[in-house]
C-alpha positions as MATLAB code, in Angstrom:
seq = 'MKSVAVIGPAADTAYETGNYYGTPARKVSPVQGLKELLGAGVDVRYEQGAGFTETADPAAIARAAELAKKSDVAVVFLGTNLRIEAEGRDRSDLNLPGAQEALLEAVYTANPKTVLVLMNAGPLAVNWAQDHVPAILDAWYPGEAGGTAIASVLFGDYNPGGHLPYTVYANLDGVPPTNEYDVSKGYTICTSRGRRCIRLGMG';
ca = [
      -8.647   17.159  -13.065;
     -12.176   15.718  -14.562;
     -11.613   11.686  -13.799;
      -9.332    9.621  -11.883;
      -8.668    5.704  -12.238;
      -8.798    3.964   -8.850;
      -6.929    0.474   -9.407;
      -5.305   -2.541   -6.874;
      -6.337   -4.900   -4.517;
      -6.537   -2.591   -1.796;
      -8.544    0.088   -3.425;
     -12.217   -1.007   -2.805;
     -11.580   -2.574    1.161;
     -12.354   -1.318    4.336;
     -10.817   -3.689    6.267;
      -7.168   -2.870    6.739;
      -7.549   -2.065   10.905;
      -4.781   -4.556   11.869;
      -5.752   -7.070   15.090;
      -6.560   -4.674   17.748;
      -9.280   -2.995   17.646;
     -13.463   -2.513   18.380;
     -16.547   -2.666   15.864;
     -16.273    0.698   14.078;
     -19.362    2.874   13.308;
     -18.608    3.182    9.766;
     -15.570    2.131    7.149;
     -14.483    4.262    4.141;
     -12.947    2.735    1.822;
      -9.989    4.544   -0.512;
     -12.528    4.392   -3.643;
     -15.141    5.740   -1.475;
     -12.732    7.961    0.353;
     -11.803    9.922   -3.083;
     -15.758    9.966   -4.196;
     -17.144   11.859   -0.887;
     -13.767   14.179   -0.938;
     -13.977   14.980   -5.177;
     -17.599   14.744   -5.412;
     -19.756   14.698   -8.692;
     -17.594   16.795  -10.635;
     -14.401   13.646  -11.256;
     -15.299   11.051  -12.926;
     -13.764    8.468  -10.320;
     -13.912    4.614  -11.530;
     -12.330    1.756  -10.726;
     -11.075   -1.750  -11.892;
      -9.128   -3.744   -9.574;
      -6.636   -5.425  -12.030;
      -5.323   -8.164   -9.214;
      -5.605   -9.619   -6.165;
      -3.443   -9.664   -3.298;
      -1.954  -13.057   -3.641;
      -3.184  -14.373   -6.921;
      -1.075  -15.153  -10.042;
      -1.957  -12.770  -12.959;
      -4.933  -11.989  -15.034;
      -3.871  -10.266  -18.107;
      -7.567   -9.501  -19.009;
      -8.194   -7.590  -15.038;
      -4.139   -5.868  -16.197;
      -6.111   -4.526  -19.367;
      -8.587   -3.515  -18.423;
      -7.333   -1.136  -15.466;
      -4.327    0.013  -17.743;
      -7.113    0.789  -19.907;
      -9.509    2.906  -17.529;
      -6.171    4.414  -16.545;
      -4.927    5.647  -20.005;
      -8.342    7.534  -20.705;
      -8.389    8.890  -16.933;
      -6.460   11.772  -15.820;
      -4.745   10.419  -13.359;
      -4.595    6.796  -11.948;
      -4.326    6.043   -8.082;
      -2.995    2.677   -7.800;
      -3.557    0.998   -4.035;
      -1.555   -1.810   -3.493;
      -0.140   -3.572   -0.123;
      -1.193   -6.842    2.225;
      -3.882   -7.717    4.026;
      -4.407   -9.902    6.924;
      -4.058  -13.069    5.180;
      -0.529  -12.166    4.237;
       0.531  -10.626    7.269;
      -1.006  -10.027   10.792;
      -0.207  -10.909   14.473;
       1.585  -14.560   14.129;
       1.732  -14.598   10.427;
       5.124  -12.903    8.863;
       6.069  -12.279    5.547;
       8.848  -14.670    4.262;
       9.654  -11.632    1.579;
       9.237   -7.481    1.174;
       8.299   -7.616   -2.073;
       4.379   -7.158   -3.182;
       2.230   -9.988   -3.236;
       1.061  -11.443   -6.192;
       1.117  -10.052   -9.613;
       0.421   -6.540   -8.067;
       4.509   -5.301   -9.326;
       2.839   -6.428  -13.137;
      -0.109   -4.528  -12.289;
       1.519   -1.323  -11.512;
       3.825   -1.277  -14.043;
       0.924   -1.989  -16.338;
      -0.876    1.167  -15.023;
       2.170    3.319  -15.164;
       3.066    2.085  -18.733;
      -0.336    3.247  -19.690;
      -0.346    6.595  -17.415;
       3.074    8.272  -15.965;
       0.516   10.488  -13.510;
       0.301    7.550  -11.704;
      -0.033    8.000   -7.694;
       1.281    4.635   -5.888;
      -0.750    3.817   -2.164;
       0.686    1.369   -0.064;
      -1.526   -0.243    2.248;
       0.316   -2.830    4.545;
       1.535   -4.030    7.859;
       4.844   -4.116    7.262;
       7.259   -2.440    5.005;
       7.455   -3.428    1.405;
      10.646   -3.000   -0.991;
       9.305   -1.178   -3.839;
      12.390   -0.278   -6.030;
      10.880   -0.216   -9.817;
       8.133    2.388   -8.279;
      11.284    4.005   -6.511;
      12.864    4.838   -9.632;
       9.642    5.448  -12.302;
       6.454    6.580  -10.130;
       6.024   10.073   -9.113;
       4.088    9.823   -5.745;
       4.412    7.391   -3.427;
       2.080    7.165   -0.366;
       2.380    4.405    2.184;
      -1.080    4.461    4.201;
      -0.165    0.964    5.952;
      -3.425   -0.484    7.628;
      -5.310    3.315    7.789;
      -8.485    2.156    9.659;
     -12.251    2.752    9.855;
     -11.704    6.264    7.962;
      -8.784    5.458    6.019;
     -10.343    6.100    3.011;
     -11.522    9.601    4.206;
      -7.915   10.228    5.388;
      -6.146    8.785    2.283;
      -7.807   11.058   -0.387;
      -7.104   14.254    2.366;
      -3.888   13.571    1.464;
      -3.471   13.050   -1.633;
      -5.458   16.438   -2.364;
      -3.246   18.674   -0.027;
      -6.127   19.180    2.368;
      -3.518   17.627    5.273;
       0.259   17.531    5.043;
       1.741   14.904    7.486;
       5.237   14.360    8.382;
       7.250   12.102   10.787;
      10.183    9.802   11.325;
       9.862    6.198   11.129;
      12.140    3.883   13.882;
      12.810    1.366   11.521;
      15.293    0.537    8.102;
      12.939   -0.286    5.076;
      15.117   -2.937    3.225;
      15.812   -3.299   -0.435;
      15.845   -6.480   -0.094;
      16.358   -9.285    2.208;
      20.138   -9.365    1.413;
      20.624   -6.942    4.650;
      18.183   -7.963    6.859;
      19.922   -9.368    9.967;
      19.028  -12.712   11.450;
      15.914  -12.567   12.953;
      16.601  -14.344   16.101;
      19.178  -12.069   16.579;
      18.944   -9.985   19.829;
      22.438   -8.738   20.333;
      22.151   -5.218   20.687;
      26.073   -4.365   20.910;
      25.477   -5.565   17.223;
      24.010   -2.062   16.176;
      20.271   -3.589   15.413;
      17.360   -5.115   16.849;
      14.490   -7.544   15.734;
      11.144   -6.311   15.128;
       9.234   -9.915   15.285;
       5.521  -10.222   16.127;
       6.445  -13.762   16.902;
       9.213  -13.242   19.384;
       6.997   -9.523   20.991;
      10.290   -7.712   20.903;
       9.444   -4.797   18.359;
      12.538   -1.664   19.196;
      14.313   -1.120   15.911;
      15.583   -2.687   12.493;
      18.287   -1.327   11.137;
      18.954    1.390   13.098;
      23.369    1.690   14.313;
];
């Protein structure tokens, strides 16, 4: 592999540390982490392609797709930031905000060797990506060394594993009311405002 296209609004940011953290000595963004891991022998180039919440910019998406097309592999970093979801700030749906879905589809069309990395505080319904993209990594809000950790996982230096104690829904149709706390019905709700965070959708 000689070239990697790094694309997306979450690719060149290093502030996804959530709401509770100290002062990091050094923050590493995903694009920085990939460059440091791969070294000078691999051409790592970046295009934002879309913002977190902004409407689609066809020219920006086209630039990102063109970069993906001429690269050996594309890594697309999508998700949310603290302006979208945080302590006391909830999302109203499970979809990728703004034009992020359109960006992902354009990049994949240009280069099917595409990896999706999700960076978010809560689950996202990425149904199209599940049906098309060959690899998806959920990095959540990865913290100050997130870029280093993500690069290590993507290129096989580390193989994480684990089980999450909640359900990631495909859409809002199966999500129970957020004010329902009757555990005898087979589920409990996790809300930042209610401060009750147990299991969502687990029988």
